[in-house]
N, CA, C and O atoms as a Tripos MOL2 file, in Angstrom:
@<TRIPOS>MOLECULE
protein
  312   311    78     0     0
PROTEIN
NO_CHARGES

@<TRIPOS>ATOM
      1 N          45.7680   51.9690   76.2330 N.3       1 UNK1
      2 CA         45.2270   50.3420   75.5960 C.3       1 UNK1
      3 C          45.8430   50.5990   74.1730 C.2       1 UNK1
      4 O          45.8830   51.4860   73.3210 O.2       1 UNK1
      5 N          46.3220   49.2660   74.4080 N.am      2 UNK2
      6 CA         47.1620   49.1880   72.4840 C.3       2 UNK2
      7 C          46.5280   48.9140   71.6700 C.2       2 UNK2
      8 O          45.6840   48.2230   72.2410 O.2       2 UNK2
      9 N          46.2080   48.9450   70.4010 N.am      3 UNK3
     10 CA         45.5120   48.2880   69.5310 C.3       3 UNK3
     11 C          46.4990   47.1790   69.0400 C.2       3 UNK3
     12 O          47.5480   46.7890   69.5540 O.2       3 UNK3
     13 N          45.9110   46.8160   67.9860 N.am      4 UNK4
     14 CA         46.3040   45.2140   67.2110 C.3       4 UNK4
     15 C          47.3820   45.9780   66.3950 C.2       4 UNK4
     16 O          47.2480   46.9900   65.7070 O.2       4 UNK4
     17 N          48.3480   45.3230   66.6200 N.am      5 UNK5
     18 CA         49.6660   46.2560   65.6500 C.3       5 UNK5
     19 C          49.7080   45.5740   64.1070 C.2       5 UNK5
     20 O          49.6650   44.3710   63.8480 O.2       5 UNK5
     21 N          49.7980   46.6100   63.2380 N.am      6 UNK6
     22 CA         49.4100   45.7060   61.7940 C.3       6 UNK6
     23 C          50.4570   44.8390   61.2330 C.2       6 UNK6
     24 O          51.4810   44.7110   61.9050 O.2       6 UNK6
     25 N          50.3720   44.2660   60.1900 N.am      7 UNK7
     26 CA         51.2480   43.4470   59.6690 C.3       7 UNK7
     27 C          52.2230   43.9880   58.4780 C.2       7 UNK7
     28 O          52.1310   44.5990   57.4140 O.2       7 UNK7
     29 N          53.4190   43.2660   59.4800 N.am      8 UNK8
     30 CA         54.6050   43.2850   58.3100 C.3       8 UNK8
     31 C          54.2570   43.3750   56.4930 C.2       8 UNK8
     32 O          53.4790   42.7140   55.8040 O.2       8 UNK8
     33 N          55.0170   44.2640   56.2120 N.am      9 UNK9
     34 CA         54.9580   44.2820   54.4620 C.3       9 UNK9
     35 C          55.2980   42.7220   54.1000 C.2       9 UNK9
     36 O          54.6410   41.9180   53.4400 O.2       9 UNK9
     37 N          56.5690   42.5750   54.7710 N.am     10 UNK10
     38 CA         56.8670   40.9670   53.9550 C.3      10 UNK10
     39 C          56.0540   40.0380   54.1120 C.2      10 UNK10
     40 O          55.5970   39.2600   53.2750 O.2      10 UNK10
     41 N          55.7660   40.1610   55.7910 N.am     11 UNK11
     42 CA         54.3440   38.8790   55.9940 C.3      11 UNK11
     43 C          53.6740   38.7800   55.4590 C.2      11 UNK11
     44 O          53.5330   37.6630   54.9630 O.2      11 UNK11
     45 N          52.8000   39.7450   55.1470 N.am     12 UNK12
     46 CA         51.6390   39.6320   54.1900 C.3      12 UNK12
     47 C          52.0440   39.6460   52.5650 C.2      12 UNK12
     48 O          51.2730   39.3710   51.6450 O.2      12 UNK12
     49 N          53.4370   40.0330   52.4480 N.am     13 UNK13
     50 CA         53.6950   39.1810   50.9290 C.3      13 UNK13
     51 C          53.7160   37.7790   51.0600 C.2      13 UNK13
     52 O          53.3580   37.1600   50.0580 O.2      13 UNK13
     53 N          54.0160   37.1920   51.9520 N.am     14 UNK14
     54 CA         54.5880   35.5730   51.9010 C.3      14 UNK14
     55 C          53.1560   35.0950   51.9570 C.2      14 UNK14
     56 O          52.7440   34.1150   51.3370 O.2      14 UNK14
     57 N          52.5720   35.7130   52.5940 N.am     15 UNK15
     58 CA         51.7820   35.1330   52.8000 C.3      15 UNK15
     59 C          50.5210   35.0800   51.0920 C.2      15 UNK15
     60 O          49.9400   34.1550   50.5230 O.2      15 UNK15
     61 N          50.6100   36.7090   50.8220 N.am     16 UNK16
     62 CA         49.3560   36.2130   49.6630 C.3      16 UNK16
     63 C          50.3140   35.6350   48.8560 C.2      16 UNK16
     64 O          49.7110   35.4560   47.7980 O.2      16 UNK16
     65 N          51.9220   35.0670   48.6580 N.am     17 UNK17
     66 CA         52.4420   34.5630   47.4750 C.3      17 UNK17
     67 C          51.7910   32.6830   47.8640 C.2      17 UNK17
     68 O          51.2300   31.9380   47.0610 O.2      17 UNK17
     69 N          52.0600   32.4540   49.0100 N.am     18 UNK18
     70 CA         51.3380   30.7950   49.4930 C.3      18 UNK18
     71 C          49.1870   31.0780   49.0380 C.2      18 UNK18
     72 O          48.5770   30.1770   48.4640 O.2      18 UNK18
     73 N          48.6750   32.0390   49.3350 N.am     19 UNK19
     74 CA         47.6690   31.9070   48.8020 C.3      19 UNK19
     75 C          47.3330   31.8820   47.4420 C.2      19 UNK19
     76 O          46.4130   31.2000   46.9900 O.2      19 UNK19
     77 N          48.3670   32.9200   46.5050 N.am     20 UNK20
     78 CA         48.1150   32.7210   45.1740 C.3      20 UNK20
     79 C          48.6170   31.8130   44.7630 C.2      20 UNK20
     80 O          47.8900   31.6330   43.7860 O.2      20 UNK20
     81 N          49.7700   30.5660   44.7010 N.am     21 UNK21
     82 CA         49.8190   29.4140   44.7030 C.3      21 UNK21
     83 C          48.8100   28.2580   44.7490 C.2      21 UNK21
     84 O          48.4850   27.3570   43.9760 O.2      21 UNK21
     85 N          48.4060   28.7080   46.1240 N.am     22 UNK22
     86 CA         47.3180   27.5620   46.1780 C.3      22 UNK22
     87 C          46.1660   27.7170   45.5980 C.2      22 UNK22
     88 O          45.4280   26.7610   45.3600 O.2      22 UNK22
     89 N          45.8240   29.1810   45.2460 N.am     23 UNK23
     90 CA         44.9300   29.4470   44.5490 C.3      23 UNK23
     91 C          44.5500   28.7570   43.1150 C.2      23 UNK23
     92 O          43.6070   28.0400   42.7790 O.2      23 UNK23
     93 N          45.9240   29.3890   42.2610 N.am     24 UNK24
     94 CA         45.9940   28.9300   41.2350 C.3      24 UNK24
     95 C          45.9100   27.0160   41.3040 C.2      24 UNK24
     96 O          44.8080   26.5660   40.9900 O.2      24 UNK24
     97 N          46.4310   26.5180   41.4880 N.am     25 UNK25
     98 CA         46.7790   25.1220   41.9700 C.3      25 UNK25
     99 C          45.5890   24.3900   41.9510 C.2      25 UNK25
    100 O          45.3650   23.4860   41.1460 O.2      25 UNK25
    101 N          44.6760   24.8360   42.9920 N.am     26 UNK26
    102 CA         43.4510   24.3660   43.5390 C.3      26 UNK26
    103 C          42.7560   24.6630   42.1770 C.2      26 UNK26
    104 O          42.5780   23.6960   41.4360 O.2      26 UNK26
    105 N          42.4310   25.6310   41.8520 N.am     27 UNK27
    106 CA         41.4480   26.3950   40.5670 C.3      27 UNK27
    107 C          41.5120   25.5990   39.3210 C.2      27 UNK27
    108 O          40.5850   25.1790   38.6280 O.2      27 UNK27
    109 N          42.9640   25.4590   39.1540 N.am     28 UNK28
    110 CA         43.0870   24.4370   37.7990 C.3      28 UNK28
    111 C          42.4950   23.1470   37.8130 C.2      28 UNK28
    112 O          41.7390   22.7740   36.9160 O.2      28 UNK28
    113 N          42.8810   22.2830   39.0260 N.am     29 UNK29
    114 CA         42.1750   21.3460   39.4990 C.3      29 UNK29
    115 C          41.3740   20.8930   39.4280 C.2      29 UNK29
    116 O          41.3660   19.8730   38.7390 O.2      29 UNK29
    117 N          40.5020   21.2060   39.8960 N.am     30 UNK30
    118 CA         38.7580   21.5450   40.1190 C.3      30 UNK30
    119 C          38.5920   22.2280   38.4190 C.2      30 UNK30
    120 O          38.0630   21.3110   37.7910 O.2      30 UNK30
    121 N          38.7440   23.0250   37.7760 N.am     31 UNK31
    122 CA         38.5380   23.0900   36.4790 C.3      31 UNK31
    123 C          38.7390   22.2390   35.4930 C.2      31 UNK31
    124 O          38.0470   22.3550   34.4820 O.2      31 UNK31
    125 N          39.5370   21.4070   35.5650 N.am     32 UNK32
    126 CA         40.0050   20.7100   34.8520 C.3      32 UNK32
    127 C          39.4990   19.2950   35.3920 C.2      32 UNK32
    128 O          39.7480   18.2900   34.7260 O.2      32 UNK32
    129 N          38.7750   19.2030   36.6170 N.am     33 UNK33
    130 CA         38.3390   17.8170   36.5480 C.3      33 UNK33
    131 C          36.8350   18.4360   36.2500 C.2      33 UNK33
    132 O          36.1720   17.5680   35.6830 O.2      33 UNK33
    133 N          36.3190   19.2640   36.3830 N.am     34 UNK34
    134 CA         34.8250   19.6210   35.6860 C.3      34 UNK34
    135 C          34.9010   19.4700   34.0550 C.2      34 UNK34
    136 O          33.9680   19.1030   33.3410 O.2      34 UNK34
    137 N          36.0960   19.8010   33.6650 N.am     35 UNK35
    138 CA         35.8820   19.7550   32.1860 C.3      35 UNK35
    139 C          35.8930   18.2530   31.6230 C.2      35 UNK35
    140 O          35.3980   17.8650   30.5650 O.2      35 UNK35
    141 N          36.5130   17.5720   32.4970 N.am     36 UNK36
    142 CA         36.8270   16.1630   32.0570 C.3      36 UNK36
    143 C          35.1580   15.2180   32.2040 C.2      36 UNK36
    144 O          34.5350   14.4020   31.5240 O.2      36 UNK36
    145 N          34.9660   16.0040   33.6400 N.am     37 UNK37
    146 CA         33.8480   15.2720   33.7840 C.3      37 UNK37
    147 C          32.7720   15.4240   32.7520 C.2      37 UNK37
    148 O          32.2610   14.3990   32.2990 O.2      37 UNK37
    149 N          32.3050   16.8170   32.2610 N.am     38 UNK38
    150 CA         31.2130   17.5250   31.6730 C.3      38 UNK38
    151 C          31.4930   17.2450   30.2110 C.2      38 UNK38
    152 O          30.6930   16.7400   29.4230 O.2      38 UNK38
    153 N          32.6270   17.6040   29.9700 N.am     39 UNK39
    154 CA         32.6980   18.0630   28.6200 C.3      39 UNK39
    155 C          33.0910   17.1070   27.6880 C.2      39 UNK39
    156 O          33.0510   17.3650   26.4850 O.2      39 UNK39
    157 N          33.5130   15.8960   28.1640 N.am     40 UNK40
    158 CA         34.1170   14.7670   27.2300 C.3      40 UNK40
    159 C          33.3750   14.8350   26.1720 C.2      40 UNK40
    160 O          34.0850   14.7570   25.1700 O.2      40 UNK40
    161 N          31.9630   14.9740   25.8600 N.am     41 UNK41
    162 CA         31.3390   14.4360   24.5820 C.3      41 UNK41
    163 C          31.0620   16.0170   23.8970 C.2      41 UNK41
    164 O          30.3370   16.0440   22.9030 O.2      41 UNK41
    165 N          31.5850   17.2300   24.3750 N.am     42 UNK42
    166 CA         31.3620   18.2760   23.7610 C.3      42 UNK42
    167 C          32.2410   18.9410   22.4160 C.2      42 UNK42
    168 O          33.4580   18.8740   22.2430 O.2      42 UNK42
    169 N          31.3480   19.5150   21.6470 N.am     43 UNK43
    170 CA         32.5250   20.0700   20.9090 C.3      43 UNK43
    171 C          33.6980   21.1070   21.3150 C.2      43 UNK43
    172 O          34.0070   21.3940   22.4720 O.2      43 UNK43
    173 N          34.2630   21.5890   20.1890 N.am     44 UNK44
    174 CA         35.1670   22.2150   20.2510 C.3      44 UNK44
    175 C          35.0070   23.4680   20.5010 C.2      44 UNK44
    176 O          36.0250   23.9940   20.9500 O.2      44 UNK44
    177 N          34.2540   24.0420   20.4010 N.am     45 UNK45
    178 CA         33.2780   25.6390   20.7260 C.3      45 UNK45
    179 C          32.8360   25.5480   21.9570 C.2      45 UNK45
    180 O          32.8140   26.6640   22.4760 O.2      45 UNK45
    181 N          32.3700   24.4730   22.8570 N.am     46 UNK46
    182 CA         32.3080   24.3520   24.1790 C.3      46 UNK46
    183 C          33.4330   24.1520   24.9390 C.2      46 UNK46
    184 O          33.3720   24.2420   26.1650 O.2      46 UNK46
    185 N          34.8430   23.7930   24.1450 N.am     47 UNK47
    186 CA         35.9430   23.5950   25.1560 C.3      47 UNK47
    187 C          36.2830   24.8580   25.0760 C.2      47 UNK47
    188 O          36.7290   25.3720   26.1010 O.2      47 UNK47
    189 N          36.1790   25.5650   24.0200 N.am     48 UNK48
    190 CA         36.8540   26.5220   23.4040 C.3      48 UNK48
    191 C          36.4020   27.8640   24.4490 C.2      48 UNK48
    192 O          37.2080   28.6750   24.9050 O.2      48 UNK48
    193 N          35.1380   27.8700   24.6560 N.am     49 UNK49
    194 CA         34.1300   28.8520   25.7070 C.3      49 UNK49
    195 C          34.4190   28.0970   27.1440 C.2      49 UNK49
    196 O          34.6660   28.9800   27.9650 O.2      49 UNK49
    197 N          34.4710   26.9710   27.6690 N.am     50 UNK50
    198 CA         34.6080   26.8350   28.6860 C.3      50 UNK50
    199 C          36.2610   27.4250   29.4560 C.2      50 UNK50
    200 O          36.6360   28.0670   30.4380 O.2      50 UNK50
    201 N          36.7170   26.8710   28.5300 N.am     51 UNK51
    202 CA         38.8990   27.2540   28.8640 C.3      51 UNK51
    203 C          38.7020   28.7570   29.0940 C.2      51 UNK51
    204 O          39.4020   29.3670   29.9020 O.2      51 UNK51
    205 N          37.7130   29.3610   28.3530 N.am     52 UNK52
    206 CA         38.4980   30.9170   28.3070 C.3      52 UNK52
    207 C          37.7830   31.3450   29.4070 C.2      52 UNK52
    208 O          38.3960   31.9380   30.2950 O.2      52 UNK52
    209 N          36.4530   31.1270   29.5210 N.am     53 UNK53
    210 CA         35.9870   31.5720   30.7850 C.3      53 UNK53
    211 C          36.8620   31.0930   31.9630 C.2      53 UNK53
    212 O          37.4920   31.9640   32.5610 O.2      53 UNK53
    213 N          36.9670   29.9070   32.3360 N.am     54 UNK54
    214 CA         37.3840   29.6290   33.7180 C.3      54 UNK54
    215 C          39.0140   30.3040   33.7000 C.2      54 UNK54
    216 O          39.5450   30.7940   34.6960 O.2      54 UNK54
    217 N          39.6120   30.2100   32.4240 N.am     55 UNK55
    218 CA         40.9960   30.6210   32.2110 C.3      55 UNK55
    219 C          41.0430   32.4150   32.5890 C.2      55 UNK55
    220 O          42.0040   33.0840   32.9700 O.2      55 UNK55
    221 N          39.4660   32.8850   32.2850 N.am     56 UNK56
    222 CA         39.8940   34.2400   33.2540 C.3      56 UNK56
    223 C          39.1930   34.3760   34.2830 C.2      56 UNK56
    224 O          39.2510   35.5250   34.7210 O.2      56 UNK56
    225 N          38.5600   33.7010   34.8500 N.am     57 UNK57
    226 CA         37.5840   33.5600   36.1340 C.3      57 UNK57
    227 C          38.1380   33.4980   37.2070 C.2      57 UNK57
    228 O          37.5520   33.9700   38.1810 O.2      57 UNK57
    229 N          39.6390   32.8040   37.3860 N.am     58 UNK58
    230 CA         40.6960   33.1620   38.3330 C.3      58 UNK58
    231 C          41.1640   34.3230   38.6720 C.2      58 UNK58
    232 O          41.6010   34.5270   39.8040 O.2      58 UNK58
    233 N          41.1420   35.0060   37.9710 N.am     59 UNK59
    234 CA         41.7760   36.5760   37.7320 C.3      59 UNK59
    235 C          40.8610   37.2390   39.4380 C.2      59 UNK59
    236 O          41.4260   37.5200   40.4960 O.2      59 UNK59
    237 N          39.6710   37.2960   39.1900 N.am     60 UNK60
    238 CA         39.2620   37.8100   40.2230 C.3      60 UNK60
    239 C          39.2140   38.1140   41.6190 C.2      60 UNK60
    240 O          39.0510   39.1550   42.2560 O.2      60 UNK60
    241 N          39.4960   36.3120   42.0660 N.am     61 UNK61
    242 CA         40.2070   35.9780   43.5920 C.3      61 UNK61
    243 C          41.6880   36.6550   43.5640 C.2      61 UNK61
    244 O          42.1190   37.2120   44.5730 O.2      61 UNK61
    245 N          42.4280   36.5830   42.3930 N.am     62 UNK62
    246 CA         43.5700   37.0580   42.7270 C.3      62 UNK62
    247 C          44.1230   38.6820   42.5160 C.2      62 UNK62
    248 O          45.2260   39.1450   42.8060 O.2      62 UNK62
    249 N          43.3100   39.1460   42.0960 N.am     63 UNK63
    250 CA         43.0240   40.4760   42.4810 C.3      63 UNK63
    251 C          43.0380   40.6380   43.7070 C.2      63 UNK63
    252 O          43.8520   41.2840   44.3680 O.2      63 UNK63
    253 N          41.9740   39.9520   44.1160 N.am     64 UNK64
    254 CA         41.5320   40.8320   45.5650 C.3      64 UNK64
    255 C          42.7130   40.7460   46.2670 C.2      64 UNK64
    256 O          43.0680   41.6210   47.0550 O.2      64 UNK64
    257 N          43.5880   39.3650   45.9430 N.am     65 UNK65
    258 CA         44.7740   38.6000   47.2420 C.3      65 UNK65
    259 C          45.6780   40.1220   46.9430 C.2      65 UNK65
    260 O          45.7390   40.9930   47.8110 O.2      65 UNK65
    261 N          46.2590   40.2450   45.7600 N.am     66 UNK66
    262 CA         47.4460   41.0150   45.1500 C.3      66 UNK66
    263 C          47.0610   42.6950   45.6530 C.2      66 UNK66
    264 O          47.8360   43.5940   45.9770 O.2      66 UNK66
    265 N          45.5730   42.6900   45.5670 N.am     67 UNK67
    266 CA         44.7420   44.2140   46.2470 C.3      67 UNK67
    267 C          45.3790   44.0720   47.9780 C.2      67 UNK67
    268 O          46.1360   44.8530   48.5540 O.2      67 UNK67
    269 N          44.8370   42.9510   48.4340 N.am     68 UNK68
    270 CA         45.1200   43.2960   49.6380 C.3      68 UNK68
    271 C          46.8370   43.4770   50.5380 C.2      68 UNK68
    272 O          47.1990   44.1570   51.4980 O.2      68 UNK68
    273 N          47.7620   42.1720   49.3440 N.am     69 UNK69
    274 CA         48.8440   42.0890   49.8380 C.3      69 UNK69
    275 C          49.6580   43.7570   49.8130 C.2      69 UNK69
    276 O          50.5170   44.2410   50.5510 O.2      69 UNK69
    277 N          48.8400   44.3670   48.4690 N.am     70 UNK70
    278 CA         49.6050   45.7990   47.9490 C.3      70 UNK70
    279 C          49.2250   46.5020   48.9610 C.2      70 UNK70
    280 O          50.1590   47.2170   49.3250 O.2      70 UNK70
    281 N          48.2060   46.6520   49.6520 N.am     71 UNK71
    282 CA         47.0980   47.6670   50.4120 C.3      71 UNK71
    283 C          48.5970   47.9570   51.7150 C.2      71 UNK71
    284 O          49.2520   47.0070   52.1440 O.2      71 UNK71
    285 N          48.8390   49.2960   52.0930 N.am     72 UNK72
    286 CA         49.8960   50.0990   53.1320 C.3      72 UNK72
    287 C          48.9120   49.6860   54.9610 C.2      72 UNK72
    288 O          47.8140   49.8840   55.4820 O.2      72 UNK72
    289 N          49.6760   49.3110   55.1450 N.am     73 UNK73
    290 CA         49.7560   49.3240   56.4670 C.3      73 UNK73
    291 C          48.6400   50.6730   57.4060 C.2      73 UNK73
    292 O          48.7190   51.8930   57.2670 O.2      73 UNK73
    293 N          47.7320   49.9300   58.2730 N.am     74 UNK74
    294 CA         47.1960   51.1160   58.6840 C.3      74 UNK74
    295 C          48.1030   51.8580   59.5730 C.2      74 UNK74
    296 O          49.1450   51.4420   60.0800 O.2      74 UNK74
    297 N          47.4890   53.1630   59.7030 N.am     75 UNK75
    298 CA         48.2250   53.5160   60.6900 C.3      75 UNK75
    299 C          48.0980   54.0360   62.1280 C.2      75 UNK75
    300 O          46.9710   54.5050   62.2910 O.2      75 UNK75
    301 N          48.8660   54.1160   63.2330 N.am     76 UNK76
    302 CA         48.0780   54.0110   63.8690 C.3      76 UNK76
    303 C          47.9220   55.2130   64.8200 C.2      76 UNK76
    304 O          48.9340   55.6750   65.3460 O.2      76 UNK76
    305 N          46.6110   55.7890   65.0900 N.am     77 UNK77
    306 CA         46.0300   56.9760   65.8200 C.3      77 UNK77
    307 C          45.8630   57.2750   66.9700 C.2      77 UNK77
    308 O          45.4040   56.3700   67.6670 O.2      77 UNK77
    309 N          46.0670   58.2380   67.4640 N.am     78 UNK78
    310 CA         45.8990   58.6830   69.0070 C.3      78 UNK78
    311 C          47.4200   58.8960   69.4040 C.2      78 UNK78
    312 O          47.7170   59.2510   70.5440 O.2      78 UNK78
@<TRIPOS>BOND
     1     1     2 1
     2     2     3 1
     3     3     4 2
     4     3     5 am
     5     5     6 1
     6     6     7 1
     7     7     8 2
     8     7     9 am
     9     9    10 1
    10    10    11 1
    11    11    12 2
    12    11    13 am
    13    13    14 1
    14    14    15 1
    15    15    16 2
    16    15    17 am
    17    17    18 1
    18    18    19 1
    19    19    20 2
    20    19    21 am
    21    21    22 1
    22    22    23 1
    23    23    24 2
    24    23    25 am
    25    25    26 1
    26    26    27 1
    27    27    28 2
    28    27    29 am
    29    29    30 1
    30    30    31 1
    31    31    32 2
    32    31    33 am
    33    33    34 1
    34    34    35 1
    35    35    36 2
    36    35    37 am
    37    37    38 1
    38    38    39 1
    39    39    40 2
    40    39    41 am
    41    41    42 1
    42    42    43 1
    43    43    44 2
    44    43    45 am
    45    45    46 1
    46    46    47 1
    47    47    48 2
    48    47    49 am
    49    49    50 1
    50    50    51 1
    51    51    52 2
    52    51    53 am
    53    53    54 1
    54    54    55 1
    55    55    56 2
    56    55    57 am
    57    57    58 1
    58    58    59 1
    59    59    60 2
    60    59    61 am
    61    61    62 1
    62    62    63 1
    63    63    64 2
    64    63    65 am
    65    65    66 1
    66    66    67 1
    67    67    68 2
    68    67    69 am
    69    69    70 1
    70    70    71 1
    71    71    72 2
    72    71    73 am
    73    73    74 1
    74    74    75 1
    75    75    76 2
    76    75    77 am
    77    77    78 1
    78    78    79 1
    79    79    80 2
    80    79    81 am
    81    81    82 1
    82    82    83 1
    83    83    84 2
    84    83    85 am
    85    85    86 1
    86    86    87 1
    87    87    88 2
    88    87    89 am
    89    89    90 1
    90    90    91 1
    91    91    92 2
    92    91    93 am
    93    93    94 1
    94    94    95 1
    95    95    96 2
    96    95    97 am
    97    97    98 1
    98    98    99 1
    99    99   100 2
   100    99   101 am
   101   101   102 1
   102   102   103 1
   103   103   104 2
   104   103   105 am
   105   105   106 1
   106   106   107 1
   107   107   108 2
   108   107   109 am
   109   109   110 1
   110   110   111 1
   111   111   112 2
   112   111   113 am
   113   113   114 1
   114   114   115 1
   115   115   116 2
   116   115   117 am
   117   117   118 1
   118   118   119 1
   119   119   120 2
   120   119   121 am
   121   121   122 1
   122   122   123 1
   123   123   124 2
   124   123   125 am
   125   125   126 1
   126   126   127 1
   127   127   128 2
   128   127   129 am
   129   129   130 1
   130   130   131 1
   131   131   132 2
   132   131   133 am
   133   133   134 1
   134   134   135 1
   135   135   136 2
   136   135   137 am
   137   137   138 1
   138   138   139 1
   139   139   140 2
   140   139   141 am
   141   141   142 1
   142   142   143 1
   143   143   144 2
   144   143   145 am
   145   145   146 1
   146   146   147 1
   147   147   148 2
   148   147   149 am
   149   149   150 1
   150   150   151 1
   151   151   152 2
   152   151   153 am
   153   153   154 1
   154   154   155 1
   155   155   156 2
   156   155   157 am
   157   157   158 1
   158   158   159 1
   159   159   160 2
   160   159   161 am
   161   161   162 1
   162   162   163 1
   163   163   164 2
   164   163   165 am
   165   165   166 1
   166   166   167 1
   167   167   168 2
   168   167   169 am
   169   169   170 1
   170   170   171 1
   171   171   172 2
   172   171   173 am
   173   173   174 1
   174   174   175 1
   175   175   176 2
   176   175   177 am
   177   177   178 1
   178   178   179 1
   179   179   180 2
   180   179   181 am
   181   181   182 1
   182   182   183 1
   183   183   184 2
   184   183   185 am
   185   185   186 1
   186   186   187 1
   187   187   188 2
   188   187   189 am
   189   189   190 1
   190   190   191 1
   191   191   192 2
   192   191   193 am
   193   193   194 1
   194   194   195 1
   195   195   196 2
   196   195   197 am
   197   197   198 1
   198   198   199 1
   199   199   200 2
   200   199   201 am
   201   201   202 1
   202   202   203 1
   203   203   204 2
   204   203   205 am
   205   205   206 1
   206   206   207 1
   207   207   208 2
   208   207   209 am
   209   209   210 1
   210   210   211 1
   211   211   212 2
   212   211   213 am
   213   213   214 1
   214   214   215 1
   215   215   216 2
   216   215   217 am
   217   217   218 1
   218   218   219 1
   219   219   220 2
   220   219   221 am
   221   221   222 1
   222   222   223 1
   223   223   224 2
   224   223   225 am
   225   225   226 1
   226   226   227 1
   227   227   228 2
   228   227   229 am
   229   229   230 1
   230   230   231 1
   231   231   232 2
   232   231   233 am
   233   233   234 1
   234   234   235 1
   235   235   236 2
   236   235   237 am
   237   237   238 1
   238   238   239 1
   239   239   240 2
   240   239   241 am
   241   241   242 1
   242   242   243 1
   243   243   244 2
   244   243   245 am
   245   245   246 1
   246   246   247 1
   247   247   248 2
   248   247   249 am
   249   249   250 1
   250   250   251 1
   251   251   252 2
   252   251   253 am
   253   253   254 1
   254   254   255 1
   255   255   256 2
   256   255   257 am
   257   257   258 1
   258   258   259 1
   259   259   260 2
   260   259   261 am
   261   261   262 1
   262   262   263 1
   263   263   264 2
   264   263   265 am
   265   265   266 1
   266   266   267 1
   267   267   268 2
   268   267   269 am
   269   269   270 1
   270   270   271 1
   271   271   272 2
   272   271   273 am
   273   273   274 1
   274   274   275 1
   275   275   276 2
   276   275   277 am
   277   277   278 1
   278   278   279 1
   279   279   280 2
   280   279   281 am
   281   281   282 1
   282   282   283 1
   283   283   284 2
   284   283   285 am
   285   285   286 1
   286   286   287 1
   287   287   288 2
   288   287   289 am
   289   289   290 1
   290   290   291 1
   291   291   292 2
   292   291   293 am
   293   293   294 1
   294   294   295 1
   295   295   296 2
   296   295   297 am
   297   297   298 1
   298   298   299 1
   299   299   300 2
   300   299   301 am
   301   301   302 1
   302   302   303 1
   303   303   304 2
   304   303   305 am
   305   305   306 1
   306   306   307 1
   307   307   308 2
   308   307   309 am
   309   309   310 1
   310   310   311 1
   311   311   312 2
@<TRIPOS>SUBSTRUCTURE
     1 UNK1         2 RESIDUE 1 A UNK
     2 UNK2         6 RESIDUE 1 A UNK
     3 UNK3        10 RESIDUE 1 A UNK
     4 UNK4        14 RESIDUE 1 A UNK
     5 UNK5        18 RESIDUE 1 A UNK
     6 UNK6        22 RESIDUE 1 A UNK
     7 UNK7        26 RESIDUE 1 A UNK
     8 UNK8        30 RESIDUE 1 A UNK
     9 UNK9        34 RESIDUE 1 A UNK
    10 UNK10       38 RESIDUE 1 A UNK
    11 UNK11       42 RESIDUE 1 A UNK
    12 UNK12       46 RESIDUE 1 A UNK
    13 UNK13       50 RESIDUE 1 A UNK
    14 UNK14       54 RESIDUE 1 A UNK
    15 UNK15       58 RESIDUE 1 A UNK
    16 UNK16       62 RESIDUE 1 A UNK
    17 UNK17       66 RESIDUE 1 A UNK
    18 UNK18       70 RESIDUE 1 A UNK
    19 UNK19       74 RESIDUE 1 A UNK
    20 UNK20       78 RESIDUE 1 A UNK
    21 UNK21       82 RESIDUE 1 A UNK
    22 UNK22       86 RESIDUE 1 A UNK
    23 UNK23       90 RESIDUE 1 A UNK
    24 UNK24       94 RESIDUE 1 A UNK
    25 UNK25       98 RESIDUE 1 A UNK
    26 UNK26      102 RESIDUE 1 A UNK
    27 UNK27      106 RESIDUE 1 A UNK
    28 UNK28      110 RESIDUE 1 A UNK
    29 UNK29      114 RESIDUE 1 A UNK
    30 UNK30      118 RESIDUE 1 A UNK
    31 UNK31      122 RESIDUE 1 A UNK
    32 UNK32      126 RESIDUE 1 A UNK
    33 UNK33      130 RESIDUE 1 A UNK
    34 UNK34      134 RESIDUE 1 A UNK
    35 UNK35      138 RESIDUE 1 A UNK
    36 UNK36      142 RESIDUE 1 A UNK
    37 UNK37      146 RESIDUE 1 A UNK
    38 UNK38      150 RESIDUE 1 A UNK
    39 UNK39      154 RESIDUE 1 A UNK
    40 UNK40      158 RESIDUE 1 A UNK
    41 UNK41      162 RESIDUE 1 A UNK
    42 UNK42      166 RESIDUE 1 A UNK
    43 UNK43      170 RESIDUE 1 A UNK
    44 UNK44      174 RESIDUE 1 A UNK
    45 UNK45      178 RESIDUE 1 A UNK
    46 UNK46      182 RESIDUE 1 A UNK
    47 UNK47      186 RESIDUE 1 A UNK
    48 UNK48      190 RESIDUE 1 A UNK
    49 UNK49      194 RESIDUE 1 A UNK
    50 UNK50      198 RESIDUE 1 A UNK
    51 UNK51      202 RESIDUE 1 A UNK
    52 UNK52      206 RESIDUE 1 A UNK
    53 UNK53      210 RESIDUE 1 A UNK
    54 UNK54      214 RESIDUE 1 A UNK
    55 UNK55      218 RESIDUE 1 A UNK
    56 UNK56      222 RESIDUE 1 A UNK
    57 UNK57      226 RESIDUE 1 A UNK
    58 UNK58      230 RESIDUE 1 A UNK
    59 UNK59      234 RESIDUE 1 A UNK
    60 UNK60      238 RESIDUE 1 A UNK
    61 UNK61      242 RESIDUE 1 A UNK
    62 UNK62      246 RESIDUE 1 A UNK
    63 UNK63      250 RESIDUE 1 A UNK
    64 UNK64      254 RESIDUE 1 A UNK
    65 UNK65      258 RESIDUE 1 A UNK
    66 UNK66      262 RESIDUE 1 A UNK
    67 UNK67      266 RESIDUE 1 A UNK
    68 UNK68      270 RESIDUE 1 A UNK
    69 UNK69      274 RESIDUE 1 A UNK
    70 UNK70      278 RESIDUE 1 A UNK
    71 UNK71      282 RESIDUE 1 A UNK
    72 UNK72      286 RESIDUE 1 A UNK
    73 UNK73      290 RESIDUE 1 A UNK
    74 UNK74      294 RESIDUE 1 A UNK
    75 UNK75      298 RESIDUE 1 A UNK
    76 UNK76      302 RESIDUE 1 A UNK
    77 UNK77      306 RESIDUE 1 A UNK
    78 UNK78      310 RESIDUE 1 A UNK
């Protein structure tokens, strides 16, 4: 019985790189659209808090993608 072959490291890194670029691009676009739509009349402190929060929030999914990229391939047992 043959098991699934592990994904080559280079392919994982290529996929992860594209995922990171897509994540940052889409996230920045959405965060900016929300800011323009909801923060136009807000004070500078609200803008600072919003952009500080959203500027750090994207790190969580990026960390997961990087963890997945760096995870060693499963070893074949049996």
